[in-house]
KOLKOL-509731 format. One record per atom (N, C-alpha, C): residue in one letter; x, y, z. Coordinates in pm, whole numbers, padded with zeros to 5 digits, always signed. Atoms other than C-alpha are relative to their C-alpha. Layout:
residues N
AXYZ ...
end
This chain:
residues 208
X-00143-00037+00027 X+16093+13726+15273 X+00004+00086-00126 X-00011-00088+00113 X+16164+14020+15048 X+00106-00049-00098 X-00092+00044+00102 X+16341+13953+14722 X-00027+00066-00132 X+00017-00054+00135 X+16349+14012+14348 X-00023-00114-00099 X+00019+00096+00107 X+16251+13837+14027 X+00126+00001-00087 X-00127+00006+00071 X+16565+13715+13850 X-00005-00086-00123 X-00015+00082+00119 X+16679+13554+13527 X+00129-00075+00017 X-00124+00082-00013 X+16925+13262+13554 X+00076+00007-00133 X-00082-00015+00121 X+17207+13335+13309 X+00089-00126-00024 X-00085+00118+00018 X+17417+13021+13372 X+00096-00014+00115 X-00100+00027-00108 X+17705+12886+13581 X+00139+00031-00048 X-00142-00028+00025 X+18070+12985+13601 X+00072-00024+00130 X-00071+00011-00124 X+18335+13000+13866 X+00077+00131+00030 X-00078-00112-00046 X+18502+13275+14070 X+00104-00055+00098 X-00108+00045-00091 X+18807+13256+14292 X-00013+00072+00136 X+00005-00057-00135 X+18802+13306+14668 X+00129+00072+00032 X-00120-00072-00041 X+19052+13515+14856 X+00123-00092+00018 X-00109+00096-00020 X+19253+13198+14923 X+00044-00062-00133 X-00040+00051+00131 X+19269+13123+14549 X-00072-00123-00046 X+00077+00121+00036 X+19021+12833+14545 X-00120+00037-00091 X+00114-00029+00089 X+18768+12815+14260 X-00134-00031+00073 X+00136+00020-00064 X+18402+12850+14375 X-00102-00003-00114 X+00106+00006+00104 X+18120+12731+14142 X-00115+00092+00039 X+00108-00095-00028 X+17855+13000+14115 X-00104-00001-00118 X+00103-00023+00097 X+17526+13058+13935 X-00020+00152-00012 X+00014-00146+00022 X+17493+13407+13778 X-00149+00024-00027 X+00143-00036+00018 X+17142+13556+13816 X-00009+00149-00025 X+00026-00140+00028 X+17040+13882+13657 X-00126+00043+00073 X+00112-00053-00077 X+16811+14094+13877 X-00043+00133-00059 X+00041-00126+00059 X+16637+14353+13657 X-00069+00088+00106 X+00065-00095-00092 X+16508+14664+13837 X-00149-00035+00007 X+00140+00032-00023 X+16168+14593+13990 X-00072+00121+00057 X+00083-00113-00046 X+15886+14839+14058 X-00109-00054+00090 X+00109+00035-00089 X+15644+14816+14350 X-00131+00031-00070 X+00121-00012+00075 X+15313+14757+14176 X-00123+00012+00091 X+00112-00003-00094 X+15087+14709+14478 X+00053-00037+00137 X-00035+00032-00137 X+15113+14695+14854 X-00122-00065+00064 X+00108+00070-00068 X+14898+14432+15030 X+00005+00028+00146 X+00003-00034-00138 X+14786+14524+15377 X-00082-00104+00081 X+00066+00093-00085 X+14666+14320+15673 X-00150+00032+00009 X+00138-00041-00017 X+14342+14520+15701 X-00083-00038-00124 X+00077+00018+00125 X+14238+14483+15334 X+00013-00142-00058 X-00026+00130+00066 X+14396+14156+15218 X+00023-00114+00096 X-00023+00107-00093 X+14463+13964+15536 X+00146-00037+00015 X-00143+00026-00014 X+14841+13967+15494 X+00074+00117-00057 X-00081-00113+00047 X+15125+14211+15421 X+00099-00054-00105 X-00088+00045+00107 X+15313+14179+15095 X+00025+00115-00101 X-00028-00092+00104 X+15475+14371+14814 X-00014-00072-00137 X+00019+00058+00133 X+15370+14300+14455 X+00096+00074-00094 X-00104-00060+00081 X+15670+14362+14227 X-00016-00038-00145 X+00003+00028+00143 X+15688+14389+13849 X+00138+00037-00057 X-00128-00030+00061 X+16004+14370+13639 X+00001-00052-00144 X-00009+00038+00138 X+16113+14321+13282 X-00083+00088-00089 X+00075-00081+00096 X+15955+14464+12969 X-00090-00093-00086 X+00093+00078+00080 X+15650+14340+12778 X-00085+00094-00085 X+00086-00079+00087 X+15446+14465+12485 X-00146-00015+00039 X+00141+00002-00038 X+15083+14551+12533 X-00077-00112-00064 X+00072+00104+00073 X+14969+14296+12274 X+00014-00138+00063 X-00026+00127-00065 X+15110+14015+12490 X-00066-00011+00136 X+00064-00001-00128 X+14904+14108+12794 X-00153-00017-00018 X+00147+00009+00000 X+14542+14015+12872 X-00056+00131+00049 X+00061-00124-00049 X+14294+14292+12949 X+00003+00016+00149 X-00012-00014-00145 X+14284+14212+13321 X+00143+00039+00042 X-00139-00033-00035 X+14667+14223+13335 X+00032+00144-00035 X-00021-00139+00046 X+14674+14549+13137 X-00065+00098+00097 X+00069-00092-00091 X+14418+14702+13374 X+00078+00016+00133 X-00075-00009-00125 X+14638+14622+13677 X+00118+00098-00016 X-00113-00093+00022 X+14937+14806+13526 X-00049+00142-00013 X+00052-00137+00016 X+14726+15105+13427 X-00051+00056+00132 X+00048-00043-00130 X+14567+15122+13771 X+00113+00044+00089 X-00117-00030-00082 X+14908+15121+13939 X+00087+00107-00066 X-00081-00099+00073 X+15047+15360+13675 X+00147-00047-00008 X-00134+00062+00008 X+15346+15123+13629 X+00022-00049-00143 X-00032+00044+00138 X+15523+15039+13302 X-00033-00147-00017 X+00037+00140+00031 X+15409+14714+13134 X+00123-00089+00024 X-00108+00086-00041 X+15625+14433+13273 X-00024-00144-00036 X+00010+00138+00041 X+15702+14076+13181 X-00029-00090+00122 X+00012+00087-00115 X+15722+13931+13535 X-00068+00074+00114 X+00066-00054-00121 X+15502+13988+13841 X+00006-00106+00109 X-00003+00096-00112 X+15546+13827+14183 X-00026+00074+00130 X+00025-00055-00133 X+15442+13882+14542 X+00106-00048+00100 X-00095+00031-00104 X+15681+13889+14836 X-00060+00043+00134 X+00056-00032-00129 X+15537+13866+15185 X+00106+00059+00091 X-00092-00067-00087 X+15701+14095+15439 X-00073+00023+00134 X+00058-00029-00132 X+15647+14166+15809 X-00050+00140+00011 X+00037-00144-00006 X+15625+14541+15753 X+00026+00063-00135 X-00015-00066+00131 X+15567+14736+15432 X+00029+00149+00014 X-00032-00142-00022 X+15654+15072+15590 X+00129+00034-00074 X-00116-00045+00076 X+15899+15267+15378 X-00012-00032-00148 X+00023+00031+00143 X+15764+15131+15050 X-00126+00065-00049 X+00117-00064+00062 X+15522+15296+14813 X-00009-00046-00145 X+00018+00039+00140 X+15376+15216+14472 X+00082+00089-00091 X-00085-00071+00091 X+15619+15312+14200 X+00147+00002+00041 X-00139+00005-00045 X+15935+15270+14412 X+00074-00110-00070 X-00077+00103+00068 X+16210+15076+14235 X+00101-00064+00093 X-00100+00080-00076 X+16433+14804+14381 X+00097-00061-00098 X-00100+00064+00091 X+16757+14669+14234 X+00087-00095+00080 X-00085+00101-00059 X+17038+14428+14311 X+00065+00047+00133 X-00059-00051-00124 X+17164+14657+14592 X-00074-00051+00123 X+00084+00053-00107 X+16885+14503+14797 X+00076-00114+00075 X-00071+00117-00055 X+17123+14204+14853 X+00138+00035+00050 X-00135-00039-00044 X+17433+14405+14954 X+00032-00054+00141 X-00023+00042-00139 X+17389+14315+15319 X-00041-00143+00029 X+00049+00139-00022 X+17238+13970+15269 X+00115-00100-00019 X-00100+00103+00011 X+17453+13659+15312 X-00057-00128-00060 X+00062+00124+00048 X+17209+13376+15235 X-00132+00033-00070 X+00124-00020+00076 X+16919+13349+14990 X-00070-00132-00021 X+00080+00115+00040 X+16638+13113+14900 X-00041+00024-00141 X+00032-00013+00143 X+16585+13050+14528 X-00108-00097-00040 X+00109+00088+00050 X+16267+12914+14368 X-00003+00011-00150 X+00003+00006+00146 X+16254+12805+14005 X-00070-00126-00046 X+00062+00119+00059 X+16108+12549+13766 X+00114-00089-00055 X-00106+00089+00040 X+16330+12244+13718 X-00005-00031-00151 X-00010+00032+00140 X+16448+12140+13373 X-00092-00118-00036 X+00085+00111+00050 X+16214+11914+13173 X+00087-00112-00049 X-00075+00118+00046 X+16343+11558+13122 X-00079-00092-00085 X+00084+00087+00082 X+16055+11418+12923 X-00042-00124+00075 X+00038+00132-00061 X+15944+11057+12987 X+00129-00066+00046 X-00122+00064-00058 X+16200+10895+13220 X-00038-00132+00068 X+00024+00129-00066 X+16231+10539+13345 X+00028+00007+00147 X-00017+00003-00145 X+16260+10427+13702 X+00143+00027+00044 X-00139-00018-00038 X+16641+10434+13705 X+00036+00150+00004 X-00026-00141+00006 X+16666+10798+13598 X-00087+00081+00096 X+00098-00077-00076 X+16352+10917+13777 X+00006-00025+00149 X+00005+00034-00140 X+16376+10733+14107 X+00127-00062+00056 X-00126+00055-00048 X+16729+10604+14127 X+00002-00150+00021 X+00000+00146-00013 X+16645+10235+14091 X+00132-00058-00054 X-00120+00068+00047 X+16930+09989+14034 X-00037-00085-00128 X+00018+00086+00120 X+16981+09791+13712 X-00016-00147+00047 X+00015+00140-00026 X+16887+09426+13699 X+00123-00079-00048 X-00115+00083+00047 X+17128+09135+13629 X+00008+00003-00153 X-00020-00014+00145 X+17279+09158+13279 X+00061-00127-00061 X-00061+00125+00052 X+17406+08799+13243 X-00097-00118+00021 X+00077+00122-00016 X+17270+08440+13234 X-00140+00013-00063 X+00127-00007+00068 X+16991+08537+12994 X-00102+00090+00062 X+00099-00086-00064 X+16826+08792+13217 X-00050+00106-00099 X+00064-00104+00083 X+16580+09019+13035 X-00035+00122+00082 X+00034-00109-00088 X+16529+09245+13337 X+00116+00092+00027 X-00117-00085-00013 X+16798+09503+13276 X-00035+00140+00055 X+00043-00134-00049 X+16618+09839+13316 X-00148-00004+00037 X+00141+00012-00033 X+16266+09709+13394 X-00020+00038+00147 X+00025-00037-00137 X+16106+09833+13717 X-00004-00119+00097 X+00008+00116-00084 X+16066+09479+13849 X-00143-00033+00046 X+00133+00041-00045 X+15776+09314+14035 X-00073+00115+00065 X+00081-00106-00059 X+15492+09543+14134 X-00083-00054+00117 X+00056+00050-00125 X+15374+09316+14415 X-00133-00068-00008 X+00136+00051-00021 X+14995+09267+14422 X-00026-00131-00075 X+00033+00129+00061 X+14869+08908+14358 X-00149-00011-00010 X+00146+00013+00004 X+14511+08793+14415 X-00071+00124+00053 X+00058-00124-00054 X+14437+09095+14636 X+00105+00111+00000 X+00124-00042+00063 X+14393+09364+14524 X-00008-00030-00151 X+00003+00036+00138 X+14486+09230+14181 X+00024+00118-00091 X-00031-00118+00080 X+14605+09568+14059 X+00124+00069+00063 X-00117-00076-00049 X+14894+09813+14105 X-00048+00101+00107 X+00034-00095-00103 X+14877+10008+14430 X+00028+00142-00047 X-00025-00143+00036 X+14847+10389+14384 X+00130+00046+00069 X-00122-00055-00057 X+15174+10575+14436 X+00123-00078-00022 X-00120+00079+00031 X+15409+10310+14304 X+00099+00087-00079 X-00101-00075+00072 X+15738+10450+14179 X+00022-00068-00136 X-00012+00052+00136 X+15725+10396+13802 X+00052+00106-00092 X-00044-00095+00099 X+15841+10558+13485 X-00108+00105-00027 X+00097-00104+00028 X+15673+10883+13381 X+00066+00132-00030 X-00052-00127+00031 X+15712+11250+13314 X+00088+00051+00115 X-00097-00043-00100 X+16012+11400+13491 X+00036+00145-00024 X-00043-00139+00010 X+16101+11762+13563 X-00120+00096-00012 X+00101-00109+00010 X+15909+12094+13506 X-00081+00007+00129 X+00062-00014-00131 X+15834+12115+13880 X+00057+00118+00070 X-00048-00114-00084 X+15858+12409+14113 X+00088-00052+00112 X-00100+00040-00100 X+16170+12361+14326 X+00054+00120+00075 X-00055-00105-00082 X+16298+12570+14615 X+00124-00048+00069 X-00127+00035-00065 X+16660+12561+14737 X+00032+00109+00102 X-00024-00097-00109 X+16734+12723+15073 X+00149+00003+00035 X-00132-00013-00059 X+17052+12839+15242 X+00110+00008-00104 X-00103-00019+00100 X+17244+12938+14928 X+00079+00128+00032 X-00089-00112-00042 X+17540+13167+14991 X+00020+00097-00117 X-00030-00106+00095 X+17584+13499+14811 X+00151+00020-00004 X-00146-00014+00014 X+17941+13518+14678 X+00036+00144-00041 X-00032-00134+00049 X+17926+13855+14503 X-00128+00066-00055 X+00109-00081+00054 X+17681+14133+14409 X+00057+00111-00089 X-00046-00101+00095 X+17739+14348+14100 X-00121+00090-00029 X+00116-00090+00008 X+17494+14641+14136 X-00004+00069-00138 X-00005-00073+00126 X+17611+14819+13818 X-00058-00082-00114 X+00053+00086+00108 X+17524+14520+13598 X-00122-00076+00044 X+00121+00070-00052 X+17232+14400+13816 X+00020-00151+00006 X-00029+00142-00008 X+17398+14065+13875 X+00027-00043+00145 X-00029+00058-00130 X+17419+13840+14178 X+00062-00138-00024 X-00071+00128+00018 X+17658+13543+14209 X-00032-00089+00121 X+00045+00087-00104 X+17515+13255+14410 X+00081-00128-00003 X-00078+00122-00007 X+17729+12964+14528 X-00087-00122-00025 X+00073+00124+00030 X+17616+12631+14380 X-00099+00018-00113 X+00097+00001+00109 X+17331+12545+14145 X-00137+00043+00048 X+00139-00035-00029 X+16976+12680+14132 X-00088-00067-00106 X+00086+00072+00092 X+16673+12519+13963 X-00022+00081-00129 X+00037-00065+00125 X+16592+12590+13598 X+00109-00001-00104 X-00092-00011+00113 X+16749+12620+13258 X+00050+00142-00012 X-00050-00138+00022 X+16951+12919+13138 X-00110+00087-00058 X+00099-00094+00039 X+16735+13226+13082 X-00139-00027+00062 X+00126+00026-00069 X+16463+13085+13312 X-00023+00099+00111 X+00036-00088-00109 X+16277+13296+13564 X+00022-00068+00134 X-00017+00051-00139 X+16376+13247+13930 X-00040+00108+00095 X+00034-00094-00110 X+16260+13407+14254 X+00110-00011+00105 X-00110-00003-00099 X+16547+13513+14482 X-00051+00078+00121 X+00046-00063-00121 X+16451+13588+14840 X+00112+00004+00105 X-00093-00008-00110 X+16661+13709+15129 X-00054-00082+00120 X+00046+00078-00116 X+16649+13482+15432 X+00009+00086+00127 X+00010-00071-00126 X+16553+13607+15775 X-00015+00151-00017 X+00022-00142+00028 X+16434+13938+15638 X-00147+00030+00024 X+00136-00037-00032 X+16121+14109+15769 X-00070+00068-00114 
end
């Protein structure tokens, strides 16, 4: 699915034609440049490699720098691949912007979820609290872990406290409410993964 690399700016609300408020996430879509075209014959699949944003040379590794110089594309902060059914009509150096989504109605957004640090079972897995009266000490504890004589240890995969967040999350079937091509903005109904100013991948659904 073809798409663009975006920056999540935050959430706000817009009003529908009927006057009802609609919660939206504002995503900035900087102009992207086609850096490489992957072909079925050479790579085994068809895809467009896009680069967007601005980055200084000192912040790039030599292999990364070599890729930009080979493609003769300006140094960019973000690089991502988008698989497509047909790359005809695209060439290295071609630029894409928010107008790509003018005809799209639904998108799929991929991002990294917010970090929550170490979280207990209630916050991480939705466990219920224990009794809080009659001297009970089991208020937020995970409770019994089961195993007795055999195997005499905790089974792998038990839902316990631990690190929460900072995971790649994909949300499908998000509706496009508005596209502002002049400011390179797209307004998506609902929430998308990630904190403000985080990188997100916005893909058009059912696009070849």
